[in-house]
C-alpha positions in Angstrom: -9.0 17.4 78.4 -9.1 21.3 77.6 -10.3 22.3 81.4 -6.4 21.1 82.4 -4.8 22.2 79.3 -1.8 24.1 81.4 -1.3 21.1 84.0 -1.4 18.5 81.2 1.3 20.3 79.4 3.3 21.3 82.3 3.6 17.8 83.0 4.6 16.7 80.0 7.0 19.3 79.5 8.8 19.3 83.3 7.2 15.9 84.7 8.8 12.5 83.9 7.7 12.5 80.5 10.4 11.5 78.0 11.6 13.8 75.6 13.4 13.1 72.2 14.9 15.2 70.3 17.3 15.5 67.4 21.5 16.1 68.2 22.7 19.3 67.5 24.8 18.4 65.2 22.0 17.3 63.2 19.7 20.4 63.4 22.5 22.8 62.8 23.1 20.4 59.5 19.5 21.0 58.9 19.8 24.5 59.1 22.9 25.3 57.1 21.6 23.3 54.6 18.4 25.5 54.1 20.7 28.1 53.7 18.2 30.0 55.8 19.6 33.1 58.0 18.0 32.8 61.8 19.3 35.6 62.8 16.7 37.6 60.8 13.9 35.9 61.7 11.3 36.7 64.4 10.4 33.9 66.3 6.5 33.0 66.9 5.8 31.0 70.1 3.2 28.1 70.5 1.7 27.2 73.7 4.5 24.5 74.1 7.3 26.7 73.5 6.1 29.6 74.7 6.0 27.7 78.6 9.6 26.2 77.6 11.0 29.4 76.7 9.2 30.7 80.2 10.7 28.7 82.3 14.7 28.6 80.6 14.4 32.1 80.7 13.5 32.5 84.0 16.0 30.1 85.6 18.8 31.4 83.6 18.2 35.2 83.0 18.2 35.0 79.4 17.4 38.5 77.3 16.3 38.1 74.0 17.3 40.4 71.3 13.5 40.7 69.8 10.3 40.4 71.4 8.7 36.8 70.9 5.8 36.2 68.9 2.4 35.6 70.1 -0.9 34.9 69.0 -3.7 37.4 70.9 -5.4 33.7 71.6 -2.8 32.3 73.3 -2.9 35.3 75.9 -6.7 35.3 76.5 -6.7 31.3 76.9 -3.9 32.2 79.7 -6.4 35.2 80.9 -9.1 32.7 80.9 -7.2 30.1 82.3 -6.1 32.6 85.3 -9.9 33.3 86.2 -11.0 29.4 86.1 -8.3 28.8 88.4 -9.5 31.5 90.9 -13.3 30.5 90.6 -13.4 26.6 90.0 -12.1 23.8 91.8 -8.2 24.6 91.3 -6.2 22.1 88.5 -3.1 20.0 90.2 0.5 20.3 90.0 2.7 17.2 90.1 5.4 17.3 92.6 7.7 15.8 89.6 6.7 18.9 87.9 6.7 21.4 91.1 10.4 20.5 91.5 11.5 21.4 87.9 9.6 24.6 87.8 10.0 27.8 89.2 7.0 28.9 91.5 6.6 32.8 92.6 3.3 32.8 94.0 1.9 36.3 94.4 0.2 35.2 97.9 0.3 32.7 100.2 -2.9 30.9 99.3 -2.3 30.6 95.7 -1.9 27.7 94.6 1.2 26.1 92.2 -0.8 26.4 88.6 -2.6 29.8 89.7 1.1 30.6 89.9 2.9 30.0 87.3 -0.4 31.3 85.4 0.3 34.7 86.8 4.0 34.1 86.5 3.5 33.6 82.3 1.2 36.4 82.2 3.6 39.1 83.6 6.4 37.5 81.3 4.4 37.5 78.4 3.7 41.7 79.2 7.8 42.0 79.6 9.1 39.7 76.6 6.2 39.0 74.1 4.7 40.9 71.1 0.6 39.9 71.1 -0.6 40.0 67.4 -4.0 39.6 66.2 -4.5 37.7 63.5 -7.3 39.6 61.2 -7.7 37.0 58.7 -9.0 34.4 61.1 -11.6 37.4 63.4 -14.6 35.7 61.0 -13.1 32.0 61.5 -16.2 30.1 63.9 -14.2 28.9 66.2 -17.2 26.6 67.3 -15.5 24.6 64.0 -12.1 23.7 65.2 -11.8 20.6 67.3 -10.6 22.7 70.6 -9.3 25.8 71.8 -6.0 23.7 71.3 -5.8 23.6 67.9 -7.5 27.3 67.4 -4.2 28.6 69.4 -1.7 26.6 67.5 -3.2 27.3 64.1 -2.7 31.2 64.8 0.8 30.6 66.2 1.8 28.1 62.4 -0.7 31.6 60.3 1.7 34.3 62.6 5.0 32.4 61.8 3.8 31.7 57.9 5.6 34.8 56.7 9.0 35.1 55.2 10.5 36.7 58.2 9.3 34.4 60.7 9.3 31.3 62.4 7.5 29.1 64.5 9.3 27.8 67.8 7.4 24.9 68.9 7.6 21.8 71.2 5.8 18.9 68.7 3.5 17.6 71.6 1.2 20.2 70.7 1.0 18.9 66.6 0.7 15.3 67.8 -2.9 16.3 70.0 -4.5 17.8 67.4 -6.4 16.9 64.0 -4.6 19.0 61.9 -5.1 17.9 58.3 -2.5 20.2 56.7 0.5 18.3 57.9 1.4 14.7 60.1 2.6 14.6 63.5 4.0 11.8 65.7 4.5 11.3 69.4 7.9 9.8 70.0 6.5 8.3 73.4 3.7 6.2 71.2 
């Protein structure tokens, strides 16, 4: 449901959803085998990794040596969601999500998802470099399956440069029909 995109993703990342991941030694081995020096790469975020890194940074007060790259469409989607949350029926964040995320409302009448979106918008201003993919300016957005697909496609395109890497949580890839590769949700 496009209207609940942010609320649904927060539920998956911070609710009672089971997360399956590769053990750290496996990941280290794969990076070592690739002979890739990840310290020289600029990180590109998609929607799910943006939400996740935002929460981790807020909780642990992390510093990043470089700005994190996001596509302009992601920043626009957050701005649009803020407007929708202010002017329409608010989305709902479940109690299990609220207990796991940091929420700092600007005003007492600001509901949780709006507070999270406002926090995220300010965080992007501080920690991210927002890039417009000029090659996608002429793409007919109506031909993409949904907004999530378009944002993800832009993140992938921005990461498809020799000096960049995509940081992603696989949920996004399992939610779109992207014919360039296959992705499977481990919870299915």
